[in-house]
Each structure stands twice: as C-alpha cells, then as structure tokens.
N, C-alpha and C positions, 0 to 999 in steps of 0.2 A: 702817764699825762701824753694827750695827744699833742705832737709840734705844730705848731703852724707852718706852711711852707711861705716863706716872705717873696715876692716877687722883688728881683733885683733891681738896685735906683737906677740905673742905668738905663731898664728897659720902661719904668716910669717915665724917666726924663722925655725919652724919646715918643713914648705916646702922648706926652704932654705939647711935644715941640710939632709933631707930626699929623695931630688930628686921629680919629678912627684909624687904626689897621687894618688895612682891606685884603690884602697881599696876601694874607694868612689862607683867607678863604675867598678867592674872587669869585664874583658869579660865572658860572659855563654860561656863554652865550655865542650859541652855533647861528649863524645868518647862512640863509639856501636862496639861492635865485639860480633862475632855470637856464637863462642866456649865458652865451659863448662868454669867455675871457676876454675875445677883442670886442663885445658890444659896450655901447656906451653905457646902459645903463647897470652893467655887470661892473664896470670898472669905477663907476662912482660909487655903489654900494660898498666896493670894496675900500675907497679911500674914507668914507663913514668907518668902516671896522678898524681899519687904521689910524683915525681921528680917536676913534673910542679910546683904544689901547695906550695913545699918547698924551690924551688930555685929561684923560680920567684914570691915570697910573692907578694898578691894584683892586680896581670894581671890579673889574672883568675879568675872565679868560676867553678872549674872542676867539673864534674859529669859522673861517670865512668859507664856503663853498660855491663854485659856480658851476655850469653847466649842467645841473640835476644831478649833481656827485654824489648829494645827498638824498634830496627828494624833487620830482617834479612839481609847478605850482598848482597842480591839481591836489597834491598830497599834504600842503603845507599848513593847510588849516587842521586838517586832524593828527598831523604830527605834533602842531603846538599844543591840542589838545590832550595828546598823549603825554606830554613832556619830554618828548623827543627833541625841541625846536624851541629857538628863542624869539626868534626874527625870521622873516622873510619877506619879500617884496613883490608879490604876483601883481598880475594884469588884472585889470577891471572885472574883466571878462571870463575871470576865473571863479568869481565869488560870487555868481548870480544862483547858484545852487544853494548857498545860505540864505542871500538876501536881494529876492528877485529885482529891488528897488536899483540896486546897481546897474541893472540893465536900461537906465534913465540915459547914460550915455549915449546908448547905441541904439537909440531910436530915431527916424527919421526926423524927428525936431532939431537932432544932432547934425545931420547928413550934408555934407560939403563945408563943416566948419572948420574952424581951427582950436587950439587948446584955449584960447580967451574967454568960448564958449563953455568949455568947461568949468574953468574956474569962476565965472562967474555964477554959472548954477552954485558952486560950492561955499561960495561969499553968501549965498541966498538965505532965507528961513528953510526953504526945503533942503536945500544942500547940507546945513549944520545938522537936521533932522535925520539926513542917511547917514552922516559918519557919528551920529550917538547909536544909531541903529546898528551897524557894521562893529561897533565897539560893544553893545550888548550883546549881541547874538553871537557874536564868534570869540569872546572873552579875551577881547585883545586892547590895545592901545595904540593909537593912530596919534603918531607924534608932532606929525605936520604935514608938510607940502607933499604933496604926489608927483613923482618924479613923470617926466614924460619920456613919451618914446618917438611921437612924431606923427603926420598922417597916415593912414593905413589906405594902401591900395591894391586893385586887382593884378597880379602877375599870371599870365599863362606861358603855358610850353609851346603848343602847336597851333592854338586858334589864337590870331589878333582879335584884341575887342576895339572896335571904332564907334560903336554905339550900344545901347542898353538891349537891342533885340540881340544883339548877339551872346548875350548870358544865357541864354536859353540851350538846356541839353549840358550845360557845361555843369563838371565838378568841382568844385570848390573848397579848398582847405581852410578850415576857420578854426583859429588856437581856442576857441571855445568862445561862451554866450551863446544864449538859444537866441538872441536877437540877431546876432551877426547871420545865424543860417536863415532866420524869418528874411532878413532884408534880401538875402542872395535868391531866396526861391521868390520872391517877391519879383525880382526880376527874370525869372522863369529858369535860374540854375538848380541846383543843388548844393546845398552847405554840407561838408564832411568836417567832423573833429577829427583831426589827428594829431598824436603826441608830436612834442616837435622833434626828438630824439629818433623817428620813423619818418619823417618827412621827407628826405633824400631817397629812402627805398622807394616811398610811395610815387615821387615825380619821376623816377628813374622807370618803376616796372608800368605809368603810364595808368596808375590805380586813379588819378586826379588830375584834371588840366590844367589846375593854375593854385592860388594861396592869395590869401588876404592877408597881407601883412605892410609893411613899410620899408621903404629906402634900404634903411640903416641893417634892418634885420636880414634882407638879401645879402648885403655887403658882409656881411658880421660872419656868415656862413657859408659865402661865396656859390649859392646856391643857382647861377646861370651854367654851373658847372654841372648840374643835376637836369637841366634841359628846359630851365625859365627862358625865357626869348621875349614876351613883351609884356607893356604893365600900361593901363589905365588908368591916369592919375584923376580918379573921383572923389579923391577925399572921403571914404565911405563912412568913416569914423577916426576919432582921435584918441590912441590909446594911450592910458597912462598907468601907471606903476602905485598900490598902494602899498604904503610900508605901516607892516604887523608887528607889534609887539606882543610875547605874552601877556597877559593882564599879570599872574601871578609875580612874574620875574619884574615887572616896571615896577609894583607896588613893593618890593622890596628895596628901594631906591628912596632916599631921603628926598625930601621936596627939594631941595638943592641938586641934588644930583638930577633930579628929574627935568628940573630945567635944563640943567647943564646937557641932558643928554637932547632936551627938544631943539635945543640953541644948535649943537653939532649938527643934528639931522639937518632943520632947515638950513644950514649955510652949504653943507654938501649938496642937498635937495635943488636951491635955488642955482647952484654951477652945473648940475646935469642939466637943470633945463635949458642953460645958456647952449653947454656941451652937445646937448640932443639936437635942437634946431640946425645948429652947424655941423654936426655928424651928419644928418640926413641931407644936407644938402652939398656935400662933400660925398655922401653916397651914392645918391643920385646921377653924378656926374661918373664917378667908377663904375657903377654897373651898367650906363650906357657906352662906356668906353668898352668894357666886354661883349658888348653888341644888344644889349637888352635894348628893344626898340620903344620907346616912350609917345603915348597918345595922349593928347590933353584935351578932353571934351569941350565945345564950346559952350559959350555960357546956355544958350536956348536948350543944350541938352542937358545940362546941370539942371536947368528950372523946371523942365518937363519929368526929369526923374523925382527931383524934390517932390513935385506935388504930385506924380503918384505911388509914392511912398509915405506922403502923408496921408492920401485917401485908403492907407492901410494900417494909422498907426493905433488906432481904437484898438482892431481887432488883435493888434501885438500886445500892446498892452492888457488886452483882458487873458491872452494866452499865455502871457510872462508871468502874470498875476501880482502886477505892480499894484500899488497901492497908490490912488490918484492925487493924495497928498503928497506926494513927492515929486509931481511933475511939473515942470517949470510954468509958474504962472504969466512970467512974460517972455517975449522973444528971446531966446540965446543965441542967434546968429552975429 
C-alpha cells in the first residue's frame, strides 16, 4: 500500500497566515536601461526596481542593469520577444521601427513645445489608440506614466549655431527616430544615428559635428570632455521613455499584483518627472560652468522655423508611414 506523504501542520499554518508562497519560485525580472548610473532616468528606474523588491516581497527576483550592460535600447524589444528580458524603458525614438506612429511626437507639430503637449496627446483618443497599438504589436504591457527626459536641443563642437541657416552641412548625431533625422535634414544638416556607447569616440574623431540631446544627458556623460562647446536651445522635441513589460510575465501576476505593480510604477514615474525637470535646469547650469556656450533663438526665429517645418510635415508623415488616424486633431502647443 502506497503511503501518502503528509504536509507538516506548521507549513499549512504558515501558508494560511501568509497567503500564497512566492518566495520559492519568484519571477525572474530583469530590467534594462541604456543610460549611465548618474542619469536621472536610470536612478528612478533603479528606485522602481528596489520598490518592487520591498513592496512585493517574494514575487520577483529583480535584476537591474544600467549603462547598456545587458542591452542597448535598440535591442530590448527583440530581447523581450526571445524571453531574455522582462522590462525595459526605452526612448520613444527607439520604437518607430516597430510602430511608425510613435514618431508623432517627433513631428513638426510638436516642435518648440514641452512635455505638456506630449501628455495632452497621450490623454486623447489618438494617444490611447497609440498605447494599445504599442502593446499589441510589441507583446508588452505599458503600466502607466511615461518617464520624462526633458527638451532636446542641438549641441555642437566647432560650429556655433546662431540661426537655422547654420545647420547646413552639419552632421548631427541623433539617438534614433527617423523623424529626428528628417527634421535635421529639413534644416539642411545631416542626421546620423550613432550608438550611445560609440558617441564619445565619434565626437573626438570629428566624425560628427554635434548631438541632438538634452542638458541632463550631456551632464551625465560629461560630453564637454569630448569636445562639445555650444548649444542652440530650440526645443527640437521632448524625449520621453516608455515603460515596457513583457506581456507573458505581466499575465503571470494576479489582478491584485498587477494593480500594485502599476501603482508602484506610477508613483516612481511621477517622482521621476519632477526630478527630471529639476535635473535639466541643474544640468544646464553645470554644462555652462564647463564652458558650453548657450544660444537662445528669439521668438521670430522659432516661429519661422516652425512654419518652415510644418510645410514639410505631410511629406514626413508619408515618408515615416504614420497612419493619419494617429495625428493630433487639435493643436498640441
């Protein structure tokens, strides 16, 4: 006669008191970001990772990777599809290869604006459609708020930009996003996609003349050490980072755990937005102290630039393959 192995009473009692035991089989949860550890986005994604461990104990085996130690942001969607990564927070400009409509934030309609324009769009019916499209096409869950970086400007090394005519023949590095390249070329320059890890070498070798990025990104990598000397603060676009969680992993959570996950993310992302705005102002002061000369275009220059770009928007929409159903139906400024 086969003996039935009995479960010790103590284990049954502990299970009753504590609920489901996740510690025995926690979910491997690798989080990847591309920015360095000193970058404000990295710091707050790391805080999120720590909050998951402390507020949802035993549910996740959290492993946080910064500085592209695991993957660059261009690689994270494929890594999640292979099951090699559970979460990433890439910039919007890294996702247009999969969903061209996310390039809407890089169109001339958003030129010269701030993050409030992005938020208004995301709250609209078109924005909600975009979020659903991203989730469906990438097999991910977007748990809530997008993290801010801050306004992106053009930083240069030897050529000081004082008007949009000065863009001509300049080779400007863009992190990604075909629309970023098209916008630079509309002003007469050349947009060049260069991996973040290769950027210092490209600057030092004078393979590029400048970089489209934010003050905080310049500060976090001390890029004045690689030759940057000037910045033209024209608010080319407002970069944000999109939280992506592998759909299969998110579905393993109970409804209660999913809600807790979203609450933790939205709290940390909200804090990051405040910190990012402060970091940009502090970074602006710091890079200026290291000798980077700041040029602010006057309102007339900005208005003329916007008018010039808007004359090319329809061509850009066609080139990028953006469905018109995703375009803002009201002014985003």
